[in-house]
C-alpha positions as CSV (number, residue, x, y, z in Angstrom):
1,X,3.9,1.9,-17.1
2,X,7.1,3.2,-18.7
3,X,5.1,5.0,-21.3
4,X,3.0,6.7,-18.7
5,X,6.2,7.7,-16.8
6,X,7.5,9.2,-20.0
7,X,4.3,11.1,-20.7
8,X,4.2,12.6,-17.2
9,X,7.9,13.5,-17.4
10,X,9.1,11.4,-14.5
11,X,11.2,8.2,-14.1
12,X,9.9,4.8,-13.8
13,X,10.6,4.6,-10.0
14,X,8.7,7.8,-9.4
15,X,5.8,6.5,-11.5
16,X,5.8,3.4,-9.4
17,X,5.7,5.6,-6.2
18,X,2.7,7.4,-7.6
19,X,1.1,4.1,-8.4
20,X,1.7,2.9,-4.8
21,X,0.3,6.0,-3.2
22,X,3.7,7.2,-1.7
23,X,2.8,10.4,0.3
24,X,6.2,11.8,-0.5
25,X,5.5,12.3,-4.3
26,X,4.7,15.8,-5.4
27,X,0.9,16.4,-5.6
28,X,1.5,18.1,-9.0
29,X,3.0,14.9,-10.5
30,X,-0.1,12.9,-9.1
31,X,-2.5,15.4,-10.8
32,X,-0.4,15.2,-14.0
33,X,-0.7,11.4,-14.1
34,X,-4.4,11.6,-13.3
35,X,-4.9,14.1,-16.0
36,X,-3.1,12.0,-18.5
37,X,-5.0,8.9,-17.6
38,X,-8.4,10.7,-17.8
39,X,-9.2,10.5,-14.1
40,X,-11.2,13.7,-13.2
41,X,-10.3,14.9,-9.7
42,X,-12.6,17.7,-9.3
43,X,-16.3,18.4,-10.3
44,X,-18.9,20.6,-8.7
45,X,-21.8,18.2,-9.4
46,X,-22.1,15.7,-6.5
47,X,-23.8,13.1,-8.8
48,X,-21.0,13.4,-11.2
49,X,-18.5,12.8,-8.4
50,X,-20.4,9.7,-7.3
51,X,-20.3,8.4,-10.8
52,X,-16.5,8.9,-11.2
53,X,-15.9,7.4,-7.8
54,X,-17.6,4.2,-9.1
55,X,-15.6,4.2,-12.2
56,X,-12.4,4.6,-10.2
57,X,-13.5,1.8,-7.9
58,X,-14.0,-0.4,-11.0
59,X,-10.4,0.4,-12.2
60,X,-9.0,-0.2,-8.9
61,X,-10.6,-3.6,-8.7
62,X,-8.3,-4.6,-11.5
63,X,-5.1,-3.8,-9.5
64,X,-3.3,-6.2,-7.0
65,X,-4.7,-6.0,-3.5
66,X,-1.5,-4.6,-2.1
67,X,-1.8,-1.5,-4.3
68,X,-5.5,-0.9,-3.4
69,X,-4.9,-0.9,0.4
70,X,-5.7,2.6,1.9
71,X,-2.8,4.1,3.7
72,X,-3.1,6.3,6.7
73,X,-1.5,9.7,6.4
74,X,0.6,10.8,9.4
75,X,-0.6,14.1,10.6
76,X,1.7,14.6,13.5
77,X,3.0,18.1,12.6
């Protein structure tokens, strides 16, 4: 992950926060990391989005369970 952090241009702790889904990380950094990893975030074709979602689920299955747990966003503005 150190190499990825270097490619994204962030520190290792920031990359760790991105990996853990920390909502305090800049969305631009998340997009940059996704782009470098080849994870497409936007596509107009619904069938393509479904295919990509399955690929992402396959990749997430390789991660430890604590990383895969969905987190609730706090919307108490």
